[in-house]
C-alpha positions, 0 to 999 in steps of 0.5 A: 133930701133933695140937693136941687128941688126945682130941677127934682119937680121939673122931671117928675113933671115930665116922667109922670106926663111921658108915662101918661099919669094923670097927676104927680106928687112932690114935698111942698114949698113956696117956691114950687108952689110959685112954679105951679102957678106959672106952670098952670097959668101957661096951661102946661099942667092943669089944676094944682091942690096943697094936701097935707098940714104943718110938716108933710104938705105936698103939692098935687098936680094933674097932667094935660094931655094933647090926645094921646100926647103929653102937653110936657114934651121936655125940660131942661134946667139952666141955672143950677145951685152950682152954677147960677145963670142970669139974663138981662132983658136983651138975652132972653129969646123965644123958647121952640119958636114960641112953642116952649116957656123960659121961667125966670126968678125976678124981683118981681116973682117967678115968671115966663119969659114972656111976661119978663120981656113986657115987664122989661126985667131980668132975672136968673134962668130957672129952666126951659119948658117945651 
């Protein structure tokens, strides 16, 4: 069992894209699915699909490349199970001068930093991706 499923997921995606894999697979959860929806909407990953039934469900995510370079250059986990980090709307800043994204868990669901600023809502800072 994984202690931190979000960091496991984003590190698997980063490592698979660094080794030029087509797809990456990890165990299914609703939270991971919402994060995949956000990453797909922000154009960090391609399409994703749910595989399997009942207990053995998994998510299969296709990766995007810009020529030979992977779309995802790096990730950084912010809020961990041992230390939760929350950000107010005034504390949310652009990541890597707008080339990156901060994923936030808000009362309205998982959103990017730009969506949170538009909605004027803060939340738990999950991870940065660029």
